[in-house]
PLY file of the C-alpha trace (Angstrom):
ply
format ascii 1.0
element vertex 730
property float x
property float y
property float z
element edge 729
property int vertex1
property int vertex2
end_header
35.20 26.04 67.55
38.70 26.53 66.18
39.91 27.29 69.72
39.52 23.58 70.55
41.54 22.26 67.62
44.71 21.86 69.67
42.95 19.68 72.24
41.30 17.65 69.46
44.63 17.16 67.71
46.24 15.88 70.90
43.30 13.75 72.04
42.84 11.94 68.70
46.46 12.16 67.46
45.55 14.28 64.42
47.55 16.83 62.49
46.79 20.43 63.35
45.44 20.92 59.84
42.97 18.04 60.25
41.93 19.20 63.72
41.32 22.73 62.38
39.26 21.32 59.52
37.05 19.24 61.84
36.37 22.26 64.06
35.38 24.31 61.01
33.23 21.46 59.66
31.40 21.20 62.98
30.78 24.93 63.09
29.56 24.90 59.49
27.06 22.13 60.26
28.62 19.20 58.39
27.38 15.81 59.57
29.86 13.12 60.71
28.18 10.77 58.21
28.93 13.16 55.34
32.56 13.54 56.40
33.01 9.77 56.79
31.56 8.92 53.38
32.25 11.88 51.09
35.30 13.77 52.32
38.33 11.98 50.91
40.81 13.40 53.42
38.72 12.76 56.52
37.56 9.26 55.48
41.17 8.23 54.94
42.10 8.91 58.56
38.97 8.69 60.72
36.10 6.22 60.84
32.56 7.17 61.80
33.05 6.19 65.48
36.02 8.54 65.88
34.13 11.33 64.14
31.22 10.93 66.55
33.69 11.14 69.43
35.12 14.40 68.10
31.65 15.81 67.54
30.59 14.66 71.02
33.52 16.57 72.47
32.60 19.71 70.51
28.93 19.32 71.55
30.10 19.33 75.16
32.16 22.46 74.52
29.11 24.24 73.08
27.14 23.42 76.23
30.11 24.57 78.29
30.05 27.97 76.59
26.74 28.88 78.24
28.16 27.95 81.63
31.30 30.00 80.97
29.16 33.06 80.40
27.27 32.37 83.62
30.50 32.22 85.65
31.96 35.28 83.93
28.79 37.30 84.57
28.77 36.24 88.23
32.32 37.57 88.73
31.62 40.65 86.63
28.63 41.52 88.82
30.83 41.73 91.93
33.68 43.47 90.09
36.12 40.53 90.25
36.31 39.52 86.56
39.99 40.12 85.89
41.63 39.68 82.44
43.53 36.70 83.88
40.31 35.03 85.08
38.58 35.77 81.78
41.43 34.15 79.87
41.38 31.16 82.18
37.64 30.71 81.72
38.18 30.61 77.96
40.57 27.67 78.32
38.40 25.55 80.60
37.13 22.34 78.97
35.68 20.64 82.05
32.31 21.62 83.50
33.48 20.64 86.99
36.30 23.18 86.83
33.75 25.89 86.09
31.80 24.71 89.14
34.99 25.01 91.16
35.53 28.60 90.03
31.91 29.50 90.77
31.52 27.75 94.13
33.15 30.49 96.31
30.44 32.88 95.13
27.67 30.53 96.19
28.57 29.31 99.69
26.14 27.38 101.81
24.93 29.94 104.44
24.41 27.14 106.97
27.82 25.51 106.57
30.25 25.43 109.49
32.61 27.76 107.67
29.93 30.39 106.92
28.60 30.23 110.50
32.16 30.69 111.80
32.69 33.69 109.50
29.85 35.51 111.26
31.64 35.31 114.62
34.19 38.01 113.79
37.25 35.79 113.41
38.13 36.64 109.78
41.21 38.63 110.73
42.62 35.76 112.82
41.82 33.30 110.04
43.65 35.50 107.52
46.70 35.66 109.81
46.83 31.89 110.28
46.31 31.26 106.55
49.10 33.75 105.71
51.50 31.72 107.96
53.63 34.81 108.69
53.61 34.49 112.50
56.69 32.54 113.64
56.84 33.53 117.34
53.45 33.94 119.01
51.68 30.65 119.67
48.29 30.24 118.03
46.59 29.98 121.44
47.77 33.47 122.37
46.56 34.82 119.04
43.17 33.26 119.66
42.80 34.50 123.25
41.83 38.06 122.26
38.82 36.68 120.30
37.24 34.88 123.26
33.82 36.41 123.99
33.47 38.23 120.66
30.58 35.87 120.03
28.53 34.09 122.71
29.69 30.76 121.28
33.39 31.66 121.60
33.82 30.86 125.30
37.38 29.50 125.16
40.46 29.72 122.96
39.65 26.18 121.80
36.29 27.47 120.55
38.04 30.26 118.63
40.61 27.92 117.09
37.89 25.46 116.07
35.91 28.26 114.41
39.06 29.30 112.51
39.62 25.69 111.44
36.02 25.44 110.17
36.36 28.68 108.22
39.74 27.86 106.67
38.73 24.27 105.85
35.92 25.71 103.73
38.22 28.25 102.10
40.72 25.53 101.24
37.93 23.29 99.92
36.81 26.16 97.64
40.32 26.59 96.19
39.71 25.68 92.51
43.34 24.67 91.92
43.22 22.30 94.90
39.95 20.84 93.63
41.44 20.23 90.18
44.50 18.59 91.74
42.29 16.42 93.93
40.16 15.26 90.98
43.19 14.32 88.93
44.77 12.49 91.88
41.55 10.64 92.71
41.14 9.65 89.05
44.72 8.50 88.54
45.60 7.03 91.97
42.22 6.19 93.48
41.02 2.81 94.65
37.53 1.37 94.81
35.81 -0.08 97.83
32.90 -2.32 96.84
30.42 -2.63 99.68
27.75 -5.24 98.87
24.27 -4.76 100.24
24.28 -8.47 101.03
27.69 -9.70 102.20
26.67 -13.26 101.32
26.21 -12.27 97.69
28.67 -14.52 95.83
29.09 -12.02 93.00
30.07 -9.00 95.12
30.76 -10.42 98.58
34.31 -11.40 97.59
35.21 -7.72 97.25
34.08 -6.76 100.76
36.79 -5.08 102.84
39.21 -4.76 99.91
40.75 -1.65 98.44
41.32 -2.25 94.73
43.12 0.29 92.51
40.76 1.63 89.85
43.18 0.80 87.03
43.04 -2.91 87.92
39.47 -3.09 86.63
38.61 -3.27 82.96
36.13 -0.82 81.47
33.57 -3.63 81.36
34.12 -4.43 85.07
33.60 -0.79 85.97
30.41 -0.51 83.95
28.97 -3.56 85.66
29.84 -2.15 89.09
28.18 1.15 88.21
25.11 -0.72 86.93
25.01 -2.73 90.18
25.20 0.51 92.17
22.29 1.90 90.13
20.31 -1.18 91.14
21.38 -0.61 94.80
23.09 -4.00 94.95
26.37 -2.40 96.05
27.83 0.88 97.23
30.85 1.87 95.15
33.23 4.19 96.98
36.28 5.84 95.40
39.06 7.00 97.70
42.81 7.50 97.95
45.39 6.83 100.64
44.99 9.68 103.12
48.68 10.33 103.70
49.32 10.68 99.95
46.52 13.16 99.27
47.43 15.13 102.40
51.02 15.35 101.22
49.77 16.79 97.93
47.68 19.42 99.72
50.50 20.31 102.11
52.73 21.12 99.17
49.98 23.37 97.85
48.82 25.11 101.07
51.97 25.24 103.25
53.74 28.54 102.62
55.98 28.80 105.71
56.96 25.58 107.55
58.29 27.72 110.43
54.92 29.29 111.11
53.37 28.73 114.57
50.14 27.77 112.78
51.73 24.83 110.92
50.09 22.11 113.05
46.76 23.92 112.77
47.12 24.00 108.96
47.80 20.25 108.97
44.58 19.63 110.90
42.63 21.96 108.59
43.89 20.04 105.52
42.86 16.70 107.04
39.39 18.03 107.87
39.02 19.78 104.52
39.63 16.56 102.56
37.67 14.16 104.73
34.64 16.33 105.51
34.33 18.67 102.51
36.43 18.03 99.43
36.30 14.25 99.03
32.49 14.00 99.40
32.00 16.83 96.90
34.28 15.51 94.12
33.96 11.73 94.52
30.78 11.58 92.44
32.27 13.90 89.79
35.29 11.63 89.34
33.14 8.49 89.30
30.99 10.06 86.59
34.12 10.82 84.56
35.38 7.23 84.91
31.96 5.91 83.96
31.70 8.23 80.94
35.09 7.03 79.67
34.05 3.38 80.11
30.76 4.09 78.34
32.62 5.65 75.40
34.68 2.47 75.11
31.59 0.28 75.37
29.64 2.31 72.81
32.50 1.92 70.32
32.63 -1.83 70.95
28.86 -2.12 70.51
28.81 -0.05 67.32
31.66 -2.05 65.74
30.07 -5.41 66.57
26.51 -4.44 65.66
27.61 -3.00 62.32
29.07 -6.40 61.34
26.10 -8.34 62.68
23.64 -5.99 61.02
25.26 -6.55 57.61
24.88 -10.33 58.07
21.32 -9.86 59.27
20.35 -7.92 56.17
21.72 -10.67 53.95
19.96 -13.42 55.91
17.00 -15.18 54.22
13.49 -15.17 55.65
12.01 -17.65 58.11
8.51 -19.11 58.38
6.73 -19.63 61.69
4.12 -22.37 61.48
1.25 -23.15 63.85
-0.60 -26.46 63.40
-2.54 -26.37 66.68
-5.97 -25.55 65.20
-8.20 -28.43 64.20
-9.19 -27.40 60.70
-6.46 -25.07 59.50
-2.86 -24.04 60.00
-1.20 -20.61 59.97
2.13 -19.39 58.57
3.86 -16.06 59.14
6.82 -14.99 56.99
9.49 -12.79 58.60
12.65 -11.32 57.05
16.11 -11.99 58.47
15.94 -8.48 59.94
12.67 -9.17 61.75
10.39 -7.29 59.36
6.89 -8.72 58.94
6.53 -10.01 55.35
3.14 -11.66 55.29
0.78 -14.18 56.83
-1.56 -16.83 55.50
-3.95 -19.45 56.85
-4.74 -22.66 54.95
-7.15 -25.53 55.49
-5.59 -28.79 56.57
-5.75 -31.30 53.68
-7.46 -34.64 53.82
-5.56 -37.91 53.87
-3.12 -38.22 50.99
-3.66 -34.68 49.80
-0.95 -32.05 49.49
-0.54 -29.20 51.96
0.73 -26.97 49.17
-2.25 -25.30 47.58
-1.60 -22.98 44.66
-1.88 -19.99 46.98
0.59 -21.52 49.45
3.02 -22.28 46.63
2.92 -18.62 45.67
3.50 -17.68 49.32
6.51 -20.02 49.51
7.87 -18.81 46.20
7.49 -15.14 47.17
9.26 -15.38 50.54
11.49 -18.50 50.12
12.26 -19.39 53.77
15.56 -20.80 54.97
14.10 -22.16 58.22
10.78 -23.22 59.64
10.09 -22.32 63.26
7.46 -23.50 65.71
6.62 -22.75 69.33
8.21 -25.07 71.88
5.51 -27.32 73.32
3.14 -26.56 70.45
1.55 -28.90 67.92
3.89 -31.05 65.85
4.42 -30.03 62.23
3.67 -33.08 60.05
6.67 -34.57 58.21
4.60 -34.53 55.02
4.34 -30.75 55.19
8.12 -30.39 55.62
8.86 -32.79 52.77
6.43 -31.13 50.37
7.82 -27.67 51.24
11.40 -28.92 50.86
10.71 -30.65 47.54
9.03 -27.52 46.19
11.91 -25.21 47.13
14.67 -27.74 46.49
15.97 -27.94 50.04
15.49 -29.93 53.23
13.54 -28.49 56.15
13.75 -29.40 59.81
11.78 -27.58 62.49
13.53 -25.27 64.94
11.61 -25.13 68.21
11.51 -21.69 69.82
10.80 -20.99 73.46
8.53 -17.95 73.91
10.28 -14.84 75.25
11.12 -15.33 78.91
12.20 -11.71 79.59
8.94 -10.04 78.63
6.08 -10.50 76.20
6.76 -8.72 72.90
3.04 -8.75 72.14
2.51 -6.06 74.78
5.21 -3.75 73.40
4.47 -0.33 71.92
5.97 -1.60 68.66
3.21 -4.18 68.27
0.56 -1.48 68.83
1.56 0.17 65.57
-1.20 0.44 62.98
0.77 -1.81 60.58
-0.08 -4.78 62.82
-3.73 -3.87 63.39
-4.84 -6.32 60.68
-3.11 -9.29 62.34
-5.20 -11.66 64.43
-3.97 -12.96 67.78
-2.48 -16.12 66.26
-0.48 -14.29 63.57
0.70 -11.76 66.16
1.97 -14.54 68.44
3.79 -16.23 65.55
5.43 -12.97 64.51
6.57 -12.28 68.08
7.96 -15.82 68.26
10.04 -15.12 65.14
11.42 -11.93 66.71
12.34 -13.91 69.83
14.29 -16.34 67.63
15.91 -13.82 65.27
16.66 -11.12 67.89
17.02 -8.56 65.09
19.21 -5.49 65.41
16.92 -3.82 62.88
14.09 -3.55 65.41
16.09 -2.42 68.45
15.28 1.28 68.25
11.60 0.55 67.56
11.13 -2.29 70.02
13.54 -1.34 72.81
16.45 -3.16 74.43
14.54 -5.06 77.10
13.24 -7.99 75.03
16.45 -9.71 73.93
20.23 -9.36 74.09
22.32 -8.75 70.97
25.62 -7.78 72.63
27.42 -8.83 75.85
27.70 -5.18 76.95
24.01 -4.49 76.48
23.18 -4.76 80.18
26.31 -2.85 81.21
25.07 0.30 79.46
21.89 2.14 80.29
19.09 1.38 77.83
19.20 4.92 76.43
22.94 4.78 75.79
22.77 1.30 74.28
19.91 2.30 71.96
21.81 5.46 70.99
24.75 3.28 69.88
22.45 0.87 68.02
20.64 3.84 66.47
23.85 5.12 64.93
24.49 1.74 63.33
20.98 1.67 61.85
21.15 5.32 60.74
24.47 4.79 59.00
23.22 1.64 57.26
20.10 3.37 56.01
22.11 6.30 54.67
24.46 3.94 52.83
21.44 2.32 51.16
20.38 5.74 49.89
17.39 7.93 50.69
14.74 8.70 48.09
13.92 12.42 47.78
10.36 11.69 48.85
11.55 10.01 52.06
13.92 12.72 53.35
11.54 13.91 56.08
11.36 10.42 57.61
15.02 9.58 57.22
18.23 10.18 59.22
18.84 13.18 56.93
16.11 15.04 58.82
18.40 15.02 61.87
21.29 16.74 60.09
21.93 20.13 61.73
22.39 21.74 58.31
18.94 20.61 57.12
16.27 22.56 59.06
12.58 21.64 58.90
11.85 24.61 56.64
14.33 23.35 54.05
12.92 19.80 54.21
9.46 21.27 53.57
10.88 23.30 50.65
12.36 20.12 49.10
9.02 18.37 49.43
7.17 21.30 47.83
9.71 21.54 44.99
9.52 17.81 44.23
5.71 17.92 44.19
5.69 20.79 41.68
8.65 19.71 39.57
9.88 16.17 40.31
13.59 15.96 41.11
15.21 14.09 38.22
18.88 14.52 39.15
20.85 15.18 42.32
21.91 18.62 41.10
18.23 19.60 40.80
18.30 20.01 44.58
20.32 23.17 44.05
17.19 24.77 42.60
15.25 24.33 45.87
14.49 27.65 47.53
16.71 28.14 50.57
19.12 25.34 49.67
22.57 26.17 51.09
25.92 24.91 49.87
26.44 23.06 53.17
23.03 21.40 53.09
23.47 20.30 49.47
26.97 18.94 50.12
25.76 16.95 53.13
22.67 15.34 51.59
23.41 15.09 47.85
25.40 11.87 48.16
22.91 10.03 50.35
19.91 11.13 48.27
19.18 8.98 45.24
16.59 9.29 42.47
15.36 5.79 41.48
13.95 6.89 38.09
16.75 9.31 37.16
17.96 9.28 33.56
21.64 9.05 34.60
22.33 5.81 36.52
24.83 7.69 38.70
21.94 9.77 40.09
20.35 6.48 41.17
23.37 5.68 43.32
24.79 7.13 46.54
27.63 8.75 44.61
28.23 12.37 45.51
27.91 14.82 42.59
31.45 15.98 43.47
32.65 12.64 42.07
30.66 12.81 38.82
33.52 14.52 36.86
35.93 11.80 37.98
33.48 9.05 36.92
32.92 10.82 33.60
36.66 10.66 33.01
36.56 6.94 33.88
33.80 6.14 31.37
35.64 8.13 28.68
38.92 6.31 29.37
37.24 2.90 29.44
34.91 3.78 26.55
31.92 2.31 28.35
28.52 3.66 29.31
27.32 4.74 32.76
25.10 1.64 32.80
28.11 -0.65 32.40
29.94 1.00 35.30
26.85 0.56 37.50
26.39 -3.07 36.44
30.07 -3.88 37.10
31.65 -1.25 39.42
34.41 -3.71 40.40
36.23 -2.75 37.19
37.25 0.41 39.05
39.59 -1.69 41.21
41.86 -2.17 38.20
41.42 1.33 36.79
44.71 3.24 36.98
44.53 6.29 39.26
47.68 8.30 39.91
46.35 10.20 42.93
46.87 7.87 45.93
44.10 9.51 47.96
41.60 9.25 45.10
42.64 5.64 44.44
42.04 4.69 48.08
38.74 6.56 48.17
37.56 4.94 44.94
38.25 1.43 46.16
36.92 1.91 49.71
33.89 4.10 48.99
32.96 4.75 45.36
32.59 1.11 44.32
29.99 0.44 47.05
28.29 3.79 46.38
27.78 2.81 42.73
26.44 -0.61 43.76
23.50 1.11 45.47
22.11 1.86 41.97
22.08 -1.78 40.84
18.59 -2.39 42.25
17.25 0.30 39.89
18.90 -0.93 36.67
15.61 -2.13 35.19
13.71 1.11 35.83
13.05 3.34 32.82
13.15 7.08 33.53
10.50 9.46 32.31
13.01 11.09 29.96
14.10 7.70 28.63
10.52 6.93 27.68
10.66 9.86 25.29
12.75 9.19 22.20
15.65 11.57 21.61
15.60 13.75 18.53
18.48 13.20 16.17
19.81 16.69 16.86
20.18 15.67 20.52
22.26 12.57 19.74
25.91 13.49 20.31
28.59 12.09 18.06
31.48 10.50 19.99
29.34 9.70 23.03
29.36 6.19 24.50
25.86 4.95 25.34
24.09 1.74 26.28
21.56 0.19 23.91
19.57 -2.95 23.17
20.07 -5.12 20.08
16.76 -5.14 18.14
17.70 -6.82 14.84
20.60 -8.67 13.21
21.25 -8.65 9.46
24.05 -9.96 7.27
25.63 -6.52 7.04
25.27 -5.43 10.67
23.28 -4.98 13.85
20.52 -2.52 14.75
20.57 -1.12 18.30
17.92 0.89 20.16
19.71 3.78 21.91
16.43 5.54 22.78
16.53 7.81 19.73
13.74 8.32 17.15
15.37 5.59 15.06
17.65 2.65 15.79
21.37 2.97 15.16
23.32 0.61 12.92
26.60 -1.11 13.77
28.13 -2.17 10.46
29.65 -5.64 10.62
33.11 -4.06 10.23
32.50 -2.05 13.46
31.34 -4.94 15.64
34.73 -5.90 17.09
38.45 -5.20 16.88
39.03 -8.51 15.05
37.54 -9.96 11.89
33.84 -10.87 12.11
32.30 -13.23 9.57
28.68 -12.95 10.71
27.13 -10.53 13.27
25.74 -13.37 15.41
29.32 -14.21 16.34
29.27 -11.11 18.58
25.70 -10.36 19.66
22.19 -11.75 19.91
18.83 -10.02 19.74
17.96 -8.59 23.16
21.60 -8.13 24.26
22.45 -4.85 25.98
25.67 -3.42 24.56
27.80 -0.32 24.88
28.30 1.55 21.61
30.03 4.70 20.44
28.06 7.08 18.21
30.16 7.57 15.07
27.91 9.74 12.93
24.39 11.18 12.92
22.78 11.96 9.54
19.67 14.01 10.31
18.59 14.24 6.64
18.70 10.48 5.99
17.66 9.72 9.60
20.62 7.41 10.16
22.80 6.80 13.20
26.11 5.00 12.69
27.46 3.13 15.71
30.62 1.24 16.59
31.77 -1.36 19.11
35.43 -1.11 18.10
38.04 -0.12 20.70
35.47 -0.57 23.45
36.45 -1.67 26.93
40.09 -2.44 26.23
41.39 -0.45 29.19
42.09 -1.41 32.83
41.40 -5.10 32.43
38.04 -4.80 30.66
37.40 -7.13 27.76
36.15 -5.95 24.39
33.38 -7.70 22.42
34.01 -11.44 22.28
33.85 -13.02 18.83
32.47 -16.57 18.75
33.31 -19.01 16.01
30.92 -18.81 13.02
28.88 -21.77 11.74
31.14 -21.99 8.70
34.26 -22.11 10.87
32.74 -24.79 13.07
31.74 -26.88 10.02
35.28 -26.59 8.61
36.76 -27.62 11.96
34.41 -30.63 12.19
35.32 -31.67 8.64
39.04 -31.43 9.51
38.66 -33.74 12.51
36.54 -36.22 10.54
39.24 -36.51 7.87
41.99 -37.12 10.43
40.24 -39.83 12.42
0 1
1 2
2 3
3 4
4 5
5 6
6 7
7 8
8 9
9 10
10 11
11 12
12 13
13 14
14 15
15 16
16 17
17 18
18 19
19 20
20 21
21 22
22 23
23 24
24 25
25 26
26 27
27 28
28 29
29 30
30 31
31 32
32 33
33 34
34 35
35 36
36 37
37 38
38 39
39 40
40 41
41 42
42 43
43 44
44 45
45 46
46 47
47 48
48 49
49 50
50 51
51 52
52 53
53 54
54 55
55 56
56 57
57 58
58 59
59 60
60 61
61 62
62 63
63 64
64 65
65 66
66 67
67 68
68 69
69 70
70 71
71 72
72 73
73 74
74 75
75 76
76 77
77 78
78 79
79 80
80 81
81 82
82 83
83 84
84 85
85 86
86 87
87 88
88 89
89 90
90 91
91 92
92 93
93 94
94 95
95 96
96 97
97 98
98 99
99 100
100 101
101 102
102 103
103 104
104 105
105 106
106 107
107 108
108 109
109 110
110 111
111 112
112 113
113 114
114 115
115 116
116 117
117 118
118 119
119 120
120 121
121 122
122 123
123 124
124 125
125 126
126 127
127 128
128 129
129 130
130 131
131 132
132 133
133 134
134 135
135 136
136 137
137 138
138 139
139 140
140 141
141 142
142 143
143 144
144 145
145 146
146 147
147 148
148 149
149 150
150 151
151 152
152 153
153 154
154 155
155 156
156 157
157 158
158 159
159 160
160 161
161 162
162 163
163 164
164 165
165 166
166 167
167 168
168 169
169 170
170 171
171 172
172 173
173 174
174 175
175 176
176 177
177 178
178 179
179 180
180 181
181 182
182 183
183 184
184 185
185 186
186 187
187 188
188 189
189 190
190 191
191 192
192 193
193 194
194 195
195 196
196 197
197 198
198 199
199 200
200 201
201 202
202 203
203 204
204 205
205 206
206 207
207 208
208 209
209 210
210 211
211 212
212 213
213 214
214 215
215 216
216 217
217 218
218 219
219 220
220 221
221 222
222 223
223 224
224 225
225 226
226 227
227 228
228 229
229 230
230 231
231 232
232 233
233 234
234 235
235 236
236 237
237 238
238 239
239 240
240 241
241 242
242 243
243 244
244 245
245 246
246 247
247 248
248 249
249 250
250 251
251 252
252 253
253 254
254 255
255 256
256 257
257 258
258 259
259 260
260 261
261 262
262 263
263 264
264 265
265 266
266 267
267 268
268 269
269 270
270 271
271 272
272 273
273 274
274 275
275 276
276 277
277 278
278 279
279 280
280 281
281 282
282 283
283 284
284 285
285 286
286 287
287 288
288 289
289 290
290 291
291 292
292 293
293 294
294 295
295 296
296 297
297 298
298 299
299 300
300 301
301 302
302 303
303 304
304 305
305 306
306 307
307 308
308 309
309 310
310 311
311 312
312 313
313 314
314 315
315 316
316 317
317 318
318 319
319 320
320 321
321 322
322 323
323 324
324 325
325 326
326 327
327 328
328 329
329 330
330 331
331 332
332 333
333 334
334 335
335 336
336 337
337 338
338 339
339 340
340 341
341 342
342 343
343 344
344 345
345 346
346 347
347 348
348 349
349 350
350 351
351 352
352 353
353 354
354 355
355 356
356 357
357 358
358 359
359 360
360 361
361 362
362 363
363 364
364 365
365 366
366 367
367 368
368 369
369 370
370 371
371 372
372 373
373 374
374 375
375 376
376 377
377 378
378 379
379 380
380 381
381 382
382 383
383 384
384 385
385 386
386 387
387 388
388 389
389 390
390 391
391 392
392 393
393 394
394 395
395 396
396 397
397 398
398 399
399 400
400 401
401 402
402 403
403 404
404 405
405 406
406 407
407 408
408 409
409 410
410 411
411 412
412 413
413 414
414 415
415 416
416 417
417 418
418 419
419 420
420 421
421 422
422 423
423 424
424 425
425 426
426 427
427 428
428 429
429 430
430 431
431 432
432 433
433 434
434 435
435 436
436 437
437 438
438 439
439 440
440 441
441 442
442 443
443 444
444 445
445 446
446 447
447 448
448 449
449 450
450 451
451 452
452 453
453 454
454 455
455 456
456 457
457 458
458 459
459 460
460 461
461 462
462 463
463 464
464 465
465 466
466 467
467 468
468 469
469 470
470 471
471 472
472 473
473 474
474 475
475 476
476 477
477 478
478 479
479 480
480 481
481 482
482 483
483 484
484 485
485 486
486 487
487 488
488 489
489 490
490 491
491 492
492 493
493 494
494 495
495 496
496 497
497 498
498 499
499 500
500 501
501 502
502 503
503 504
504 505
505 506
506 507
507 508
508 509
509 510
510 511
511 512
512 513
513 514
514 515
515 516
516 517
517 518
518 519
519 520
520 521
521 522
522 523
523 524
524 525
525 526
526 527
527 528
528 529
529 530
530 531
531 532
532 533
533 534
534 535
535 536
536 537
537 538
538 539
539 540
540 541
541 542
542 543
543 544
544 545
545 546
546 547
547 548
548 549
549 550
550 551
551 552
552 553
553 554
554 555
555 556
556 557
557 558
558 559
559 560
560 561
561 562
562 563
563 564
564 565
565 566
566 567
567 568
568 569
569 570
570 571
571 572
572 573
573 574
574 575
575 576
576 577
577 578
578 579
579 580
580 581
581 582
582 583
583 584
584 585
585 586
586 587
587 588
588 589
589 590
590 591
591 592
592 593
593 594
594 595
595 596
596 597
597 598
598 599
599 600
600 601
601 602
602 603
603 604
604 605
605 606
606 607
607 608
608 609
609 610
610 611
611 612
612 613
613 614
614 615
615 616
616 617
617 618
618 619
619 620
620 621
621 622
622 623
623 624
624 625
625 626
626 627
627 628
628 629
629 630
630 631
631 632
632 633
633 634
634 635
635 636
636 637
637 638
638 639
639 640
640 641
641 642
642 643
643 644
644 645
645 646
646 647
647 648
648 649
649 650
650 651
651 652
652 653
653 654
654 655
655 656
656 657
657 658
658 659
659 660
660 661
661 662
662 663
663 664
664 665
665 666
666 667
667 668
668 669
669 670
670 671
671 672
672 673
673 674
674 675
675 676
676 677
677 678
678 679
679 680
680 681
681 682
682 683
683 684
684 685
685 686
686 687
687 688
688 689
689 690
690 691
691 692
692 693
693 694
694 695
695 696
696 697
697 698
698 699
699 700
700 701
701 702
702 703
703 704
704 705
705 706
706 707
707 708
708 709
709 710
710 711
711 712
712 713
713 714
714 715
715 716
716 717
717 718
718 719
719 720
720 721
721 722
722 723
723 724
724 725
725 726
726 727
727 728
728 729
């Protein structure tokens, strides 16, 4: 792939070094997601969208390689594969150019040119194409060919046959075809021919020739979509005199030749009858592909922002009061995920709607809105008031019109076994919530035909739109972290460097010997350096002993974080609980500083949801010989005495912080600093295995990079003295 680095550097304005690296990374099997999140150099210069563009280009080049071999073999078979042609084939980056080079070897046997070639006029055609004759008129040259074929009855017949033959030769000229494509792309104009001239949307374009560059990418996509629906015919053309002038410069060798006028006519015929019809669609496809690239980037950028808001959005309840004796409620997350359903009996007069079970349902899902079907039964004000009073907010009902585009209940998504337990009423309420929420989360599972989440959604084909949405959802899921047990059903399974056999090996390894740390993945049979590098950051172990293994940090960054905790004299748990302290941590390396602030902080935050989980190793008390002096660890205050504080650091016995080691300033009583149950960071001063004692300290803790050390509150004696002072001076 390194042979394409120059083109990549120019196309994306990258240094040659960066372009070379990306080509090597692609060839090695690195995922764009890995490069965007865990390669400091790449993430500093390219976002995920640009990386997907580069990889898309290289994907196309891989597909092109097979076609190159096909063309080379075709020329080799007839003995015409010259070193110059072989070199040229190696530089081609456009599939249409390869078609151009191959087309002379695959002529249409029924074409006018091929039929003319069978009439024995090749020699005359060669003479006219060579343009060396400056004296003898073309009619005289043609006269000797009359009668060579029954169809050649006059000189006009001979000349016409020559024109047909040379028009095809000229049309097969790959340089001319390349020139024509470029000219049509850069200087072409569109003619929009509406199927119905009275159509207000497209009728206004009828009879107009509009330069292609006057349309925006969105305009073009909508025209292409309309053509797909057969609402219009979209023609791309150029001014005839301009394209003919271009071809004349290419094909005219001798302006004094007697065949000059004939060559002019051949060029006109070649463009109108052969070349333009054969390349128009190619150029339109190229214009459309470029517009689709733009649209996909717009969609991805917008959906990524909207998806983040969607994930933070609270749940909604959909309520149906239409039944006589009971009412139904369905809870749905802000992202459209089904949370639960319940049905309750309607209360008698004066009784509360909120049964104990319904209170639990409200408390579990805590809705921000209550929805109901438009035209359905009214939700009693008493229900809304009781629900609002219980949750401490005010509820009004949002009426939702059932989906007008198509019925979500009939979708393949709703046929999933997860919804088999829902009755018809709960299913309808859930589908009503989806209609209201229009969640991005469900797009790839539900399809793009049920609701619109972006203005360009109908300008792209459904497959292309869902591909763009899929990348947003894949990236978001990877940033959340993937449990080892879920790799097979995650975006990681689509990484080129992670074959099915290796996924199966990870599963087998974890079943036999549970993965307890990211680096344990290196022990999996068949694990490669590339595969480990690509997945180790995204994989997290919820019950790992080290909190960093519970995050989406890459093991490559563990040494840096270890240096941080040593400099700050805090535990791993403290960094996970408050990763924002890294923003003020002094880092000399500009690249590492940028990467820490833009990536590492959020990667550490992924572990916060697992802070309360106790690992299997943590359940086992450490032996005193395993407790390392000088280490900073997190512990829980279990007892407070006059002389100090006892802390559980998960060893066979609690450690003691003497009152003199509780803070950097004077402490009168230990309760000025801590309370029973507090979680604190401590340094292990000394371990006495014979006396079974562990000495701890909280001195000089957290005084670096803006962190605050232990805060000392005023003692009871100090407060009493202060109160007495104020009483005396009243």
